[in-house]
C-alpha positions in Angstrom: -2.4 -26.0 45.3 -1.0 -22.7 44.3 2.6 -22.5 45.6 3.1 -20.3 48.6 6.0 -19.0 50.7 6.1 -18.5 54.4 6.9 -15.0 55.5 7.2 -13.5 59.0 10.9 -12.7 59.0 10.2 -9.0 59.2 8.5 -7.9 62.5 7.3 -4.5 63.4 6.7 -5.3 67.1 8.1 -7.3 69.9 5.9 -9.9 71.5 5.3 -7.6 74.4 4.3 -4.8 72.1 1.8 -7.0 70.3 0.1 -7.8 73.6 0.1 -4.1 74.5 -1.7 -3.3 71.3 -4.1 -6.1 71.9 -5.0 -4.8 75.4 -5.5 -1.3 74.0 -7.8 -2.8 71.4 -9.8 -4.6 74.0 -10.1 -1.4 76.1 -11.4 0.5 73.1 -14.0 -2.1 72.1 -15.1 -2.5 75.7 -15.2 1.1 76.8 -15.4 3.3 73.7 -17.3 1.0 71.5 -18.3 1.1 67.8 -20.9 3.3 66.3 -23.1 1.0 64.3 -25.8 2.6 62.1 -27.2 -0.8 61.0 -30.1 -1.6 63.3 -30.0 -5.3 62.5 -26.3 -5.5 63.5 -26.9 -3.7 66.8 -29.6 -6.2 67.6 -27.3 -9.2 66.8 -24.7 -7.7 69.1 -27.4 -7.1 71.8 -28.8 -10.6 71.5 -25.4 -12.0 72.3 -24.7 -9.9 75.3 -23.0 -6.7 74.1 -23.8 -3.4 75.8 -25.9 -1.5 73.2 -27.1 2.1 73.3 -29.6 2.3 70.5 -30.1 6.1 70.9 -26.4 6.8 70.4 -26.0 3.7 68.2 -22.9 2.7 70.2 -22.1 -1.0 70.8 -19.6 -1.9 73.5 -18.1 -5.3 73.2 -17.1 -7.4 76.2 -13.8 -9.1 76.4 -15.4 -12.5 76.4 -17.2 -11.8 73.1 -14.0 -10.7 71.5 -12.1 -13.8 72.6 -14.9 -16.1 71.6 -15.0 -14.6 68.1 -11.2 -14.9 67.7 -11.4 -18.5 68.9 -14.2 -19.4 66.5 -12.7 -17.9 63.4 -10.8 -20.5 61.3 -7.1 -20.3 61.5 -6.9 -21.9 58.0 -9.0 -20.7 55.1 -8.7 -22.2 51.6 -9.8 -19.8 48.9 -10.4 -22.0 45.8 -9.8 -21.4 42.2 -12.0 -22.9 39.5 -9.0 -25.2 39.0 -7.4 -26.9 42.0 -3.9 -25.8 41.0 -5.0 -22.2 41.9 -6.3 -23.0 45.4 -4.8 -20.7 48.1 -4.1 -21.7 51.7 -4.4 -18.7 54.0 -2.8 -19.8 57.3 0.1 -18.7 59.6 2.5 -16.6 57.6 1.8 -18.0 54.1 2.1 -15.3 51.5 0.1 -14.7 48.3 -0.1 -11.5 46.3 -2.7 -10.4 43.8 -4.7 -7.6 42.3 -7.0 -5.1 44.0 -8.7 -1.8 44.1 -12.0 -0.8 42.6 -10.5 1.6 40.1 -12.5 4.0 37.9 -9.8 4.6 35.3 -7.2 2.8 33.2 -4.4 3.9 30.9 -5.7 2.7 27.6 -3.3 0.0 26.2 -3.4 1.5 22.7 -3.3 5.3 23.4 -1.9 5.4 26.9 -4.6 8.0 27.6 -6.5 7.9 30.9 -10.1 6.7 30.3 -13.0 5.2 32.4 -12.9 1.5 32.9 -15.4 -0.8 31.2 -16.5 -4.4 31.2 -13.7 -5.1 28.7 -11.2 -4.0 31.3 -12.6 -6.3 34.0 -12.1 -9.1 31.4 -8.7 -7.8 30.3 -7.3 -7.5 33.8 -8.7 -10.9 34.7 -7.0 -12.4 31.7 -3.7 -10.7 32.7 -4.1 -12.2 36.1 -4.7 -15.7 34.6 -1.5 -15.4 32.5 1.0 -13.9 34.9 2.4 -16.6 37.2 3.1 -14.5 40.3 -0.4 -13.2 40.5 -2.1 -15.6 42.9 -5.7 -14.2 42.8 -8.0 -11.7 41.2 -9.5 -9.1 43.4 -11.8 -7.4 40.9 -9.8 -4.2 40.3 -12.0 -1.9 38.3 -15.6 -0.6 38.0 -17.3 -1.1 34.6 -18.7 2.3 33.7 -20.5 1.0 30.6 -23.3 -0.9 32.5 -26.1 0.4 34.8 -25.3 0.5 38.5 -27.8 -2.4 39.2 -25.8 -4.6 36.8 -22.3 -3.8 38.0 -22.0 -6.7 40.4 -23.0 -9.5 38.0 -20.8 -8.1 35.3 -17.7 -7.7 37.5 -17.9 -11.3 38.7 -19.0 -12.9 35.4 -16.2 -11.3 33.4 -13.8 -12.0 36.1 -14.7 -15.7 36.4 -14.9 -16.1 32.6 -11.3 -14.9 32.2 -9.3 -16.4 35.0 -9.5 -19.7 36.9 -7.8 -18.1 39.9 -9.8 -17.2 43.0 -12.1 -14.1 42.4 -12.9 -11.8 45.3 -14.7 -8.5 45.0 -16.6 -5.7 46.7 -20.4 -5.5 46.2 -22.6 -2.5 45.4 -26.2 -3.7 45.9 -27.9 -6.4 47.9 -29.6 -7.7 44.8 -26.2 -7.8 43.2 -24.7 -9.8 46.1 -27.6 -12.3 45.9 -27.3 -12.6 42.1 -23.5 -13.2 42.3 -24.0 -15.9 44.9 -26.6 -17.6 42.8 -24.3 -17.3 39.8 -21.6 -19.0 41.8 -24.1 -21.8 42.6 -24.9 -22.2 38.9 -21.2 -22.4 38.0 -20.3 -24.8 40.9 -23.4 -27.0 40.4 -25.1 -26.4 43.7 -24.9 -24.4 46.9 -23.2 -27.3 48.7 -20.5 -27.5 46.0 -19.9 -23.7 46.1 -19.5 -23.8 49.9 -17.2 -26.8 49.7 -15.0 -25.1 47.1 -15.6 -21.4 47.3 -14.0 -19.8 44.2 -15.7 -16.5 45.0 -15.5 -14.3 48.2 -16.5 -10.9 49.2 -15.1 -7.7 50.6 -17.1 -5.7 53.1 -15.9 -2.5 54.8 -15.4 -0.9 58.2 -15.2 2.9 58.5 -12.8 5.0 60.6 -12.8 5.8 63.3 -14.9 3.0 64.9 -17.9 3.1 62.6 -20.1 0.6 60.8 -22.5 2.0 58.2 -25.7 0.4 57.0 -25.1 -1.0 53.5 -21.7 -2.7 53.9 -22.8 -4.1 57.2 -25.8 -5.7 55.6 -23.5 -7.2 53.0 -21.3 -8.6 55.8 -24.3 -10.2 57.6 -25.7 -11.7 54.3 -22.4 -13.2 53.1 -21.6 -14.5 56.6 -25.1 -16.0 56.9 -24.6 -17.8 53.6 -21.2 -19.1 54.7 -18.9 -17.8 52.0 -15.5 -16.3 52.9 -15.6 -12.6 53.7 -13.1 -10.0 54.6 -13.8 -7.0 56.8 -10.9 -4.5 56.3 -10.8 -1.0 57.6 -8.9 1.9 56.1 -7.8 4.4 58.7 -5.5 7.1 57.3 -2.8 8.2 59.7 -3.2 11.9 60.4 -6.7 12.1 59.1 -9.3 9.7 60.6 -6.7 7.9 62.8 -3.8 8.9 64.9 -0.8 10.2 63.1 1.4 7.7 64.9 1.6 4.3 63.2 1.1 2.3 66.4 -2.1 4.3 67.0 -3.4 3.6 63.5 -2.6 -0.1 63.8 -4.5 -0.2 67.1 -7.5 1.5 65.5 -7.4 -0.8 62.5 -7.2 -3.7 64.8 -10.2 -2.7 66.8 -12.3 -1.9 63.6 -11.4 -5.1 61.8 -12.1 -7.2 64.9 -15.5 -5.4 65.2 -16.5 -6.7 61.8 -15.0 -10.1 62.4 -17.0 -10.4 65.7 -20.3 -9.6 63.9 -19.5 -12.2 61.3 -18.9 -14.9 64.0 -22.1 -13.9 65.8 -24.1 -14.4 62.6 -22.4 -17.7 61.7 -20.0 -19.1 64.2 -17.0 -20.6 62.4 -17.6 -18.5 59.2 -14.5 -18.1 57.1 -13.8 -14.5 58.0 -10.5 -12.7 57.1 -9.0 -10.0 59.2 -8.2 -7.0 57.0 -6.4 -3.7 56.5 -6.2 -1.2 53.6 -4.7 1.4 55.8 -2.3 4.2 54.7 -1.5 7.8 55.5 -2.8 11.2 54.5 -0.3 13.6 52.8 -0.3 16.4 55.4 0.7 18.9 52.8 -2.2 18.3 50.4 -4.8 16.5 52.5 -4.9 13.6 50.0 -4.7 9.8 50.3 -1.2 8.3 49.7 -0.7 4.8 48.3 3.0 4.3 47.6 4.3 5.3 51.0 6.5 3.1 53.1 4.4 3.9 56.2 1.4 2.1 54.7 3.6 -1.0 54.3 4.7 -0.7 58.0 1.0 -0.4 59.1 0.0 -3.4 57.1 3.0 -5.4 58.4 2.0 -4.5 62.0 -1.5 -5.6 61.3 -0.1 -8.9 59.9 1.6 -9.4 63.2 -1.6 -8.8 65.1 -3.5 -11.3 62.8 -0.7 -13.9 63.4 -1.1 -13.3 67.2 -4.8 -14.1 66.8 -4.1 -17.0 64.4 -6.5 -15.5 61.9 -5.7 -15.1 58.2 -5.1 -11.5 57.0 -6.1 -9.5 53.9 -3.6 -6.6 53.5 -2.3 -4.2 50.9 1.1 -3.4 49.3 2.6 -2.8 45.9 1.0 0.5 44.9 2.4 3.7 43.5 1.3 7.4 43.4 3.1 7.9 40.1 1.0 8.8 37.1 2.9 6.7 34.7 5.1 3.6 34.6 8.4 5.1 35.6 11.1 4.8 38.2 8.8 6.1 41.0 6.3 3.5 40.1 9.0 0.9 40.4 10.5 1.8 43.7 7.3 2.6 45.5 5.6 -0.7 44.4 8.6 -2.9 45.0 9.4 -1.5 48.5 5.8 -1.7 49.8 5.1 -5.1 48.4 8.4 -6.5 49.8 7.9 -5.2 53.3 4.3 -6.5 53.6 5.3 -9.9 52.0 8.2 -10.3 54.4 5.8 -9.7 57.3 3.8 -12.8 56.4 0.6 -11.1 55.4 -1.5 -13.9 53.8 -3.5 -12.2 51.1 -1.8 -9.0 49.8 -4.1 -7.3 47.3 -3.4 -4.1 45.3 0.1 -5.5 44.3 -0.4 -5.3 40.5 -1.1 -2.5 38.1 -2.1 0.4 40.3 -1.0 4.0 39.8 -2.0 7.5 40.8 -3.2 7.0 44.4 -5.0 3.7 43.4 -7.2 5.6 40.9 -5.7 4.3 37.7 -4.8 0.9 36.3 -2.0 0.1 33.8 -1.9 -3.2 31.8 1.9 -2.7 31.4 2.4 -2.2 35.1 0.8 -5.6 35.6 3.7 -7.2 33.6 6.4 -5.2 35.5 4.9 -6.0 38.9 4.9 -9.7 38.0 8.7 -9.6 38.1 8.8 -7.3 41.1 6.5 -9.6 43.1 8.5 -12.6 41.9 11.6 -11.1 43.5 9.7 -10.3 46.7 8.5 -13.9 46.9 12.1 -15.1 46.5 13.1 -12.9 49.4 10.2 -14.2 51.5 11.4 -17.8 50.8 14.8 -16.9 52.3 17.8 -19.1 52.4 17.5 -22.9 53.0 20.2 -24.2 55.3 20.9 -27.9 55.2 23.7 -30.3 54.2 22.7 -30.1 50.5 22.6 -26.3 50.4 25.7 -25.7 52.6 27.5 -27.9 50.1 30.7 -28.3 52.1 31.4 -31.7 50.3 30.9 -30.0 46.9 33.3 -27.2 47.9 35.8 -29.8 49.0 35.4 -31.8 45.8 35.9 -28.7 43.6 38.8 -27.5 45.7 40.8 -24.3 45.6 40.9 -22.6 42.2 38.2 -24.8 40.6 34.8 -23.9 39.4 31.2 -25.1 39.9 29.7 -24.5 36.4 29.6 -28.1 35.3 29.1 -29.7 38.7 25.8 -31.7 39.1 25.1 -29.7 42.3 24.8 -26.5 40.2 22.3 -27.8 37.7 20.4 -29.7 40.3 19.8 -26.6 42.4 20.0 -23.5 40.2 16.4 -23.3 39.1 15.1 -23.6 42.7 17.8 -21.3 44.1 17.7 -18.4 41.7 14.7 -16.3 40.6 14.6 -16.0 36.8 12.6 -12.8 35.8 10.6 -13.0 32.7 10.5 -9.2 32.0 13.8 -7.8 33.1 16.5 -7.3 30.5 19.7 -9.0 31.6 21.5 -9.1 28.2 24.7 -7.4 27.2 24.3 -3.9 25.8 25.3 -5.1 22.3 22.5 -7.7 22.2 20.0 -5.3 23.7 20.8 -2.7 21.0 20.6 -5.3 18.3 17.1 -6.2 19.5 15.9 -2.6 19.3 17.1 -1.0 22.6 13.7 -1.6 24.1 13.1 0.0 27.5 11.0 -1.6 30.3 7.8 0.0 29.3 8.1 -1.1 25.6 8.7 -4.7 26.6 5.8 -4.6 29.1 3.5 -3.1 26.5 4.4 -5.8 24.0 3.8 -8.6 26.6 0.5 -7.1 27.7 -0.8 -6.9 24.1 0.3 -10.4 23.5 -1.5 -11.7 26.6 -4.7 -9.8 25.7 -4.8 -11.1 22.2 -3.4 -14.7 22.6 -3.9 -16.0 26.1 -6.7 -18.6 26.5 -8.3 -18.8 29.9 -10.5 -21.6 31.2 -13.7 -19.7 30.4 -17.1 -21.4 30.4 -18.4 -24.3 28.4 -20.8 -23.1 25.7 -23.9 -24.4 27.4 -22.9 -22.8 30.7 -22.1 -19.5 29.0 -25.5 -19.5 27.2 -27.4 -20.3 30.4 -25.6 -17.5 32.4 -26.2 -14.9 29.7 -29.9 -15.9 29.4 -30.5 -16.0 33.2 -28.6 -12.9 34.2 -29.9 -10.4 31.6 -27.7 -7.5 32.8 -24.4 -9.2 31.7 -22.8 -7.3 28.9 -21.3 -9.3 26.0 -17.8 -8.1 25.0 
C-alpha cells in the first residue's frame, strides 16, 4: 500500500455548524431541487421516488433518498495501482496528493515557451508522476491536441497507464471513448472481474453550478456507475459568480451538488464506489476570472472535507495550484499554502497539487519537481507529532544530562529519518558549497531534475505482447 497520513487537525466548522450546513443541504435538495437535463437520469430518480417535474426538468430529492445514498456509499474505497505498492486507501481523514486538471498548454521543457499539450506530454507528466515519490496518483492532467477528438480518451489513458504504475483517473470526452477505455482496462487487467477487483482506473464526471446536471457528463456518470468502477462527481461553484460570495454558502451549494451526483450513482448501482467531490474556488471580482491559487479555495475544499467526513464518504478535492505565469515566489507560496490547508483538513484525494500555473491553464515540468518537496513538507505537517515514551525521551534527556549533546546517541539515529522530512530539491548547503557547485537557483535545479526523469526514468510500462495488442486493437492510439 502507498503510505498515507491521517489529517483532520484543521477544521473549518464546529460540529454544530456541520449539522447546520447538512440541514441546509437537505432543504435545498428537497425544496429547490436540481435541474437535470438528462432524461434518463430524471427517470431513474422518478423510478426511485423522487419528485420529478419533466416540463421544468427539476428533480426534488426526499430526505430518505439522500440518507439511503449516503449510507450505501462505501466509507472505504481502494484505488489501485498496477503495482500493489501504489494502492491508495481513501477512508476517514487519510491524505493523498496527486496531479490534476485537464490543461491545454504546457511550458516546453526545452524552450520554456507556452505551447499546446500533446500525447508526449501525457506520457511525460505520467512519467514525472511515476518518479516523484510524493505524488500518489495520476489524474490525467493535459489534453492531447495532436490527435482527433474521438481518439483523445484512449490516448490519455493509454499513455498514462504506459508511463506510471500509480492509479490513473481521468475525465472523459465521448461515450465511445469511455467504453473503449473500460475495455482497454479489461484487456490490461485480464478480465472485467479482475479490473473490478483491482480498479487501476477511475473516472471524473461533473456537476454544474448552481444545481444543474447536463446531458453528457450525466450519461458518463450513469455508465461508469452501472459498470461498477470508481467515479467521482465534483462540482465547481465559484464564490461570487455561480455560487454565493460567502464561503459557507458556496460549501453548502457544493455539498448539495456533489450529493446530487452521488445519489444518482447509488440509484444506478447501490454500493458503487462513488467519491464526493469539490473543485470549487472563487471569482476575481475585479476581472471576472477564475482564481486558482487563492486561500479561499483551500478553505472551501477544507470545509467540504469536513462534510465528507461527517457523511463517512471519501473525498476528491483540490489544492496546490498557482495563478503565477512562471515558477517564481508567487507559485511557491500559493501552491504551498493551499496544499497545506487542504491536506491538514484530511481531504482524501487532493488533485491539482503538482505542476499547475496560470489559473490551471498551463503545466510546468519543473514545477512538478518543486511541488514534490512542497507536498512532502505538507505531508510531514499532516503526520504531526507522535507523543509516546520513546518520542518524549525523558530517559534519554536524563542520560545525556545538562550540558551534553545528542548527536551520537542511539536515540538520534534510530529516529531521525522518521522524525525529519529530508527534501530532495531544496538547497540546504552553505553558501560557499552552493557557489562552488554553480550557484544554481531553484528553477535550474528543478529543470535539471525534470530533464533527467524524462530521459532516464523507466516506468513499469507494458510487456511487448500487450503493447502490440493494444496498439493493434485501439487504432487511434498515437505512437510517441
